[in-house]
C-alpha positions as a Markdown table, in Angstrom:
| # | Residue | x | y | z |
|---|---|---|---|---|
| 1 | Met | 0.0 | 0.0 | 0.0 |
| 2 | Lys | 3.0 | 2.3 | 0.6 |
| 3 | Ala | 3.9 | 2.3 | -3.1 |
| 4 | Trp | 0.3 | 3.1 | -4.1 |
| 5 | Arg | 0.2 | 6.0 | -1.6 |
| 6 | Ala | 3.5 | 7.3 | -2.9 |
| 7 | Leu | 2.2 | 7.1 | -6.5 |
| 8 | Ser | -1.0 | 9.0 | -5.7 |
| 9 | Gln | 1.0 | 11.7 | -4.0 |
| 10 | Ala | 3.4 | 12.0 | -6.8 |
| 11 | Leu | 0.7 | 12.3 | -9.5 |
| 12 | Phe | -1.1 | 14.9 | -7.3 |
| 13 | Arg | 2.0 | 17.0 | -6.8 |
| 14 | Ala | 2.7 | 16.8 | -10.6 |
| 15 | Ser | -0.8 | 18.3 | -11.2 |
| 16 | Phe | -2.3 | 15.3 | -13.0 |
| 17 | Asp | -5.8 | 13.9 | -13.0 |
| 18 | Val | -6.4 | 10.2 | -13.5 |
| 19 | Val | -8.9 | 10.0 | -16.5 |
| 20 | Ala | -8.9 | 6.3 | -17.3 |
| 21 | Leu | -8.0 | 2.9 | -15.9 |
| 22 | Ala | -7.6 | -0.5 | -17.5 |
| 23 | Ala | -6.7 | -3.9 | -16.1 |
| 24 | Val | -4.8 | -5.7 | -18.9 |
| 25 | Ala | -3.0 | -9.1 | -19.3 |
| 26 | Ala | 0.6 | -8.7 | -18.4 |
| 27 | Glu | 2.3 | -12.0 | -17.9 |
| 28 | Asn | 2.2 | -15.5 | -19.3 |
| 29 | Asp | 0.3 | -17.4 | -16.6 |
| 30 | Ser | 1.9 | -20.7 | -17.6 |
| 31 | Asp | 5.5 | -19.3 | -17.2 |
| 32 | His | 7.6 | -21.8 | -15.3 |
| 33 | Ser | 9.1 | -19.0 | -13.1 |
| 34 | Lys | 5.5 | -18.1 | -11.9 |
| 35 | Arg | 4.4 | -21.5 | -10.8 |
| 36 | Gly | 3.7 | -21.9 | -7.1 |
| 37 | Lys | 4.2 | -18.2 | -6.4 |
| 38 | Glu | 1.8 | -15.4 | -5.6 |
| 39 | Ser | 2.1 | -13.4 | -8.8 |
| 40 | Leu | -0.2 | -11.0 | -10.6 |
| 41 | Phe | -0.9 | -11.8 | -14.2 |
| 42 | Ala | -2.4 | -8.4 | -15.0 |
| 43 | Asp | -1.3 | -4.8 | -14.9 |
| 44 | Leu | -3.1 | -1.6 | -14.2 |
| 45 | Val | -2.8 | 1.0 | -16.9 |
| 46 | Ile | -3.4 | 4.5 | -15.6 |
| 47 | Glu | -4.1 | 7.2 | -18.1 |
| 48 | Cys | -3.4 | 10.7 | -16.7 |
| 49 | Arg | -3.9 | 14.2 | -18.1 |
| 50 | Pro | -2.7 | 17.6 | -16.7 |
| 51 | Lys | -5.3 | 19.1 | -14.4 |
| 52 | Gly | -7.7 | 21.5 | -16.1 |
| 53 | Lys | -7.4 | 20.1 | -19.6 |
| 54 | Arg | -11.1 | 20.2 | -20.6 |
| 55 | Arg | -12.2 | 17.2 | -18.5 |
| 56 | Arg | -13.9 | 17.2 | -15.1 |
| 57 | Ser | -11.7 | 15.4 | -12.6 |
| 58 | Trp | -14.5 | 13.0 | -11.6 |
| 59 | Asp | -15.3 | 12.1 | -15.2 |
| 60 | Met | -13.3 | 8.9 | -15.4 |
| 61 | Thr | -13.6 | 5.7 | -17.4 |
| 62 | Val | -12.7 | 2.1 | -16.5 |
| 63 | Gln | -11.8 | -0.1 | -19.4 |
| 64 | Gly | -10.9 | -3.8 | -19.8 |
| 65 | Val | -12.4 | -7.0 | -18.4 |
| 66 | Thr | -12.5 | -7.2 | -14.6 |
| 67 | Asn | -13.9 | -10.7 | -14.3 |
| 68 | Ser | -11.3 | -12.1 | -11.9 |
| 69 | Pro | -10.6 | -11.2 | -8.2 |
| 70 | Glu | -7.1 | -10.1 | -9.3 |
| 71 | Arg | -8.5 | -7.7 | -11.9 |
| 72 | Lys | -11.2 | -6.5 | -9.6 |
| 73 | Asn | -8.5 | -5.7 | -7.0 |
| 74 | Leu | -6.6 | -3.7 | -9.7 |
| 75 | Glu | -9.8 | -1.8 | -10.5 |
| 76 | Ala | -10.4 | -1.1 | -6.8 |
| 77 | Ile | -6.9 | 0.2 | -6.2 |
| 78 | Gly | -7.0 | 2.2 | -9.4 |
| 79 | Leu | -10.3 | 3.8 | -8.4 |
| 80 | Ala | -8.9 | 4.6 | -4.9 |
| 81 | Leu | -5.8 | 6.1 | -6.5 |
| 82 | Ala | -7.9 | 8.2 | -8.9 |
| 83 | Glu | -10.0 | 9.6 | -6.0 |
| 84 | Cys | -6.8 | 10.5 | -4.0 |
| 85 | Val | -5.2 | 12.1 | -7.0 |
| 86 | Asn | -8.2 | 13.9 | -8.5 |
| 87 | Arg | -9.5 | 15.2 | -5.2 |
| 88 | Gly | -6.1 | 15.8 | -3.6 |
| 89 | Glu | -7.3 | 14.1 | -0.4 |
| 90 | Gly | -8.4 | 10.8 | 1.1 |
| 91 | Asp | -7.0 | 7.7 | 2.7 |
| 92 | Ile | -6.1 | 5.4 | -0.2 |
| 93 | Glu | -6.3 | 2.3 | 1.9 |
| 94 | Ala | -9.8 | 3.1 | 3.2 |
| 95 | Leu | -10.9 | 4.0 | -0.3 |
| 96 | Phe | -9.5 | 0.8 | -1.6 |
| 97 | Asp | -11.4 | -1.2 | 1.1 |
| 98 | Asn | -14.6 | 0.6 | 0.1 |
| 99 | His | -14.2 | -0.3 | -3.6 |
| 100 | Val | -13.3 | -3.9 | -2.7 |
| 101 | Arg | -16.5 | -4.2 | -0.8 |
| 102 | Arg | -18.5 | -2.5 | -3.6 |
| 103 | Leu | -17.0 | -4.9 | -6.1 |
| 104 | Gln | -17.8 | -7.8 | -3.8 |
| 105 | Val | -14.3 | -9.3 | -3.9 |
| 106 | Asn | -11.6 | -10.1 | -1.3 |
| 107 | Arg | -8.2 | -8.5 | -1.2 |
| 108 | Val | -5.7 | -10.3 | -3.5 |
| 109 | Leu | -2.0 | -9.6 | -3.1 |
| 110 | Val | -2.5 | -5.9 | -2.1 |
| 111 | Gly | -0.9 | -5.6 | 1.3 |
| 112 | Gln | -2.4 | -3.7 | 4.2 |
| 113 | Gly | -0.8 | -0.8 | 6.0 |
| 114 | Gly | 2.8 | 0.0 | 5.0 |
| 115 | His | 3.3 | -3.2 | 3.0 |
């Protein structure tokens, strides 16, 4: 969670808004080096735009298929990140937990607290 918090703060300080998110396939799930390990096989793509560039900060789209717990977790953390960046406030972990509940999924490989 520490890295997500740092990313949200950096994007806010750089005067960006998050305008779109997408969970996309990232890794070959049959890769030998991934077997038996807790690995994510999707990435979160975060599209940003400089603040004030003809788009309302709350007008955001979520793309991609989020039909697995892993991808729903990425959507939840992406939405929490967007709220923190676009509003300039908020507890990213609490927002993440709210989105996890709304999406009706358990946490998957997104640590709590400073992890």
